N, C-alpha and C positions, 0 to 999 in steps of 0.2 A: 341200154334199156331206159325207157322213158320213166321219169319220176312221176309220182302222182301228186297233183296239187291238193293242198289241204284247205279246209275251211277254217273259220275262226276258232274251232275247238281243238286244233292241233297245230304243230309247227313243222312245216316242210320247207318254207322258203328260207334260205340261208345265204346271205351276201351283204356287201356294204360299200357305200360311196359317200364322201363328205358332202352334206348339204347344210349350209348355214342358214337355217330358216329364221327369218326375222332379225338377223344380226348383220351388222356391217362387217367388212373384212378386218377392220381394225379391232373388232371385238373378239375375233376368233382365237388369237393367241391367249387372251385372258380367260376365255372359256375353257381352253385346253388345260391351262394351269389350274383352274378351279377343280377340274376333273382328275387331276393327277393323284389325289388322295382317295378318289372314289374307287369303286369296283372296276376290275379290268373289263375290257370289251366283251370277252367271252362270258363273263359273269353277268354283265348287263343284258347280253342277248339271251342268256339262259333265263334270267328274270323276266324278260319281255315275253318269252315263250310261255312261261308258267302263267303270267298275268293274262296273256291272250287266251290260253286254254280255259282259265277261270272266268273269262269275260270281264276282267277288270281292265277295261280298255284305256282309261285315262292313265293308269299306272303303266300299262304296256307302252302307251305312246311316249310317256316320259322316258322310259328305258330306251326305246328305240332312238329317240332324239339325242339322248346322252351318249349312246353307243356310237351313233353315226359320226359324232364329232371326233371320236377317238380313232377312226379308221380312215385310211386314205383310199381304200377301194371297197365298194359295197356291192354285194351280189344282187342279182335281179329278184331272187326269191325273198331276200331280206326286205327289199322294197315292197314286195307284194304283201308280206305279213304286216309290215308297218302301215301299209294302206288300210288293212282291216281295222287296226287300232284307230287310225285317224278318222276313217269313215264313220265309225261307231260313236265318236264324240263330236261329230259335226265339224271336224277340221277338214272341210271339203277342199279348200285350196291346197293344203298340205298333201292330202291324199292324192290329188291329181298331179301335183308336182312330182311325187314319188313314182306315180304311175308312169309319167313321161320319162323319168330317169331309167326305170326298169325296162321300158320299151327300147331304149337306146342299147340296152344290153341283150336284147332278144326276147324279152318277156312277152308272152301272149301270142306268139306266132304259130303255135300248134293248135289243132282243133280243140283239144281238152282245155288248154289254157284260155283260149278265146271264149269258149262257152262259159268258163268259170267267171271271167271278168264281165261278161255281158249278161249273165243271169243269176249270179250268186246273190242271196238275200242281203248280205252285209254291204253290198254296193248299190242298193236301190236308190239311196239319196244322191249317189254320184251320177246315176243315169239321168237325173233331171238337169244336169249341168251340160251346157253346150260344149265346153272344153272336153269333158269326158266322152261325150258322144262322138266328137271329132276324132279322138284317139281310137275309139272302137271302130269307126269307119276306116281309119288308116290301117288298123290291124286286120280288118276283114279282107281288105285288098291284099295285104302281105300274106295272109293265110292262104288265099286262093292261088297266088303266085308260087308260094312254097309248095303247095300240093301238086301243082303242075310240074314244077321242076323235079319233085320227088318221083312222080309217076314216070317221067322220062328217064330219070336215072335208074329206076328199078327195071324198066324195060331193057335198057342197055346192059345192065349188070346180068340179068337173067340170060339175055342173048349170048353174052360172052361166056358165062360158065356152062351153059347148056350146049353151046357150040363145041366147046372143048371136050365135054363128056361124050358127045355124039361121034367123035372121031374114031376111025378104025384103029385096030391094034397096031398097024404099021405107022400110024401118024402120031408121033410122039409130041406132046406138048412140052416145049422147051422151058417155059416159065409161066408163072401165073396160077390162077385158080381153076380147079376142075370139080364139077359137082357130080356126086355119086349118090345112090340110094342103096341102103342095106336092108334086106328083109330077114326078119327072124320071127317065125310064127306069123302072127297077124300084124306085126309092127314093121312099118316102113320108115326108116330114119334117114334123113339127108345128112351128108357130110361133105366137106371140102377137102381136097388135097391141094396144098400149095407148094409149088416148086419154085425155089428161089432163083433169082436171075443167074447166079453162079453157084454150082455145086462144087464144094471144095475138092471132092474126090468122087468122080462118077462111078468108080469101081468100089466105093465104100460109102453108100448112101445112108446117111444118118437121119433119124427122124424123131420128131416130138409129137406125141398125141396130146392135144390140149383141150381141156374141158372148160368152157367159158363160164362166167358167173351169171348171176341174174336168172337162173333157171326157174326158181320158185315164183318169179314175178311175170313170166311171159306165157301167154296162152297158146301161141303157135310157134312152130320152128321158124327161126328168123333168117333162113337162107335167102329169102327174097330181098333182104335189106342190104343195099350196096355199102352201107357204112361198116359192115362186118369186115370189109377189106382194110379198114383203118385200125383193126385190133393190133395192139403192140406186138403180139407174138409174131406177126408176119414181117415186121421190120426187123425184129431180132433174128428171124430165120434168114433174111437176106444177108445180115452181117456174119452169121455163123455158118451159112451154107447148109442149113437143115431143111429137109422136107417137113411140112407141118400137116398133120392129120387132124381135122377140126370137126368133130361130131357136133350136131345141134341137139339141144335139149329144151324141154318146156315143162310147165308146171305139172301137166298130166302124165308126162313121160320124160323123166329126167333123172339126173344122178342125185336125187334127194330122197325120194320115197319109193321109187319103183325099182325093185331089184333087177327086173328084166332089162331095164335101160343100162344098168351097170354091165350086165352080161353082153349087151349088144355092142358096147364100146370095144370089148375084147374081140367080138366077131368082125367089127369094122377094121380093127388093127390087123387081124389075120388076113383080111381081104386085100388091104393095101400092101401088106408085107409080100404077098404073092405077086401082085400086079406090078409093083415097082422094084422088086428085088432088093428090098432093104437089108442092110447089115443087121442080122438078128442080135448082135452084141451091142448095137448102138441105137436102140429104140427106147426113148424116155417118155414117161407120162407125167404131165403137170396140169395144174389147174388154178384158176383164180376164184377167190371167195368160196361159194358153195361148190363150185367145180373143183376147187382145191380140197375141200373137205372130203369129197368123194375119193380123192386120190389115196387117202388113208385106207379105205376099203381094199383097193387094188393092192396096196403095199402089204396088206395082211393076208393076201391069197397065196397059196403055195405054188401055183403055176400060172404065170402070166408071161407075156413076151417082153416085159420091160426090164431094162438093166438097172434103172434108178428112177427116183420120183422126186418131184418138187411141188410145193404148194406156195401160193401167194395170198396173204391176208385171209387165211382159211381157219375156220373152226376146227378143233380137234375132237369133236364129238359127232358121231353119225346119228342120223334119224332112224335108219332102217334097222340098225343093230349096234351093239357095243363093238368098239374096235378091239380085235384080239391082238394086243400089243406083243404077246409072246411069239407071234408068228412073223414079226418083222425080222429080217435077216440082214446082217452087216454087208453081205455080198450084193444086196439090192437095197442100198440106203435111201432114206427119204429126207430131203432137206426142206425145211419150213422157213419161209421168209416173212417177217412181220415188221411193222414200224412201231416205234414207241408211242405214237400218237393215234393209233387206230382206235376209233371209238365203237366200231361194229363188233370186232372181236378183240377186246383189250389184251395187251401183251401180258398183263398180270395173270389173267386166267390161263393163257397158253403156257406161260412159264411155270405155273403151279402144276399143271398136268405133266409138263415135260420133266420137272424135278421128281415127281412121284413115280413116273414110269421108268426112268433111267434105262431106256432101251439104247443099246449101242448102235442100232441102225437109224435112230432118229437124231437129226442134227438141227437144232434151232438157231436161227440167225436173226438178229434184230437190227434194223436200220434206225437211225436217229429220228427221222421225220419223213413225212410224205402222205400220211393218212391211209385209210383203207384202200383207196384206189391209186397207190403211189405209182404204178406203172403207167397210168394215164396222164400223169403230170406233163404238160406240153413242153416244159423246159428240161426237167431232170428225169422224166419217166423212163426214157429209153436207156439212159446211162445207168440208172438204178437196176433196171431189168437185166441189162447186159452183165452188170456186176454180179447179180445173183446167180444167173445161169452159168457164167464163166467160172465162178467159184465152185459151183456144183460139179461141173465137168472136170475141172482140174483135180478136185478131191477124188472123184470116182476113178479117173485114170491113174491117179497116184497110188491107189490101193490095189490096182490090178497087177 
């Protein structure tokens, strides 16, 4: 899901790369030594964000410069926020230098980001500079090229998944994605069924129903987006030999505020269960972030097709109604996986609820690090995700 760019009044850009502004290479070690007794990088960035929000631009700029010296890699959105501070104190050259570094990391190549840098009030003095205009011209070309590539990728993706779904009953899709639509009342909801390259046991088809995150921030079902194929759940399915049922949600109809959307997940599951002859004892429900939060609702229902549940970086408080903790049953356990450094749903809050409920059906597991989106980490994400689900499956099978 695409992040929203912020203006000078709030902090959305978060990243870092060392730029030694106005200093020779020989001065950098001394500068780092002087900073050794200062606030840590994270505290400096927090201070920069507060100063930026309060429009204390010089103080924010000083924080950004000090923080950047401490970090070996700087993110594109950190550069963008630092640009705001620099532009508002007329440090034009510095702002443009940071803009160039951000562009190297992919800053500004989406429509929203390009519009921000070309029209935001805080960059009006930069627009007078030839160097800045040259960067905008480069970005304009990149944006156009990206849109063209995305349109082609979208066409190919839709052709593939719709071709699969249009096959006759006798034409079985051996592997890959199949698009379906489920109707319940006036609601038509798209969902994908993913068949792994190799099913571990074709006579014992196991499945995971997976509720994606970001539901409250998207206005349309994202089934047309080819990047959905990169969701970590599908790579995990390939390794475990599971079929994945992937319903789509959106802000106006998703598993946050609309009870009917919760109910439709059950209808989708039953539909796939019949069409693919799933093993009724091996259907699991899991979800990420607010998709995971919804899982608690299903775990508290008395009659669902799910054998067990898992959540990833999820809150343990529902919006639509309180969770009926007494209705959780040990024979249908729920496993919640969190990282100690999740800033969206801090582990302290989750642990406090866990301790107060003392439900024998609820199992909380904490990973040392990885942040809210730990399963998306390009290096360790898959390994951590596998670790979580393997542990859940082993525990569930052990108790049967």
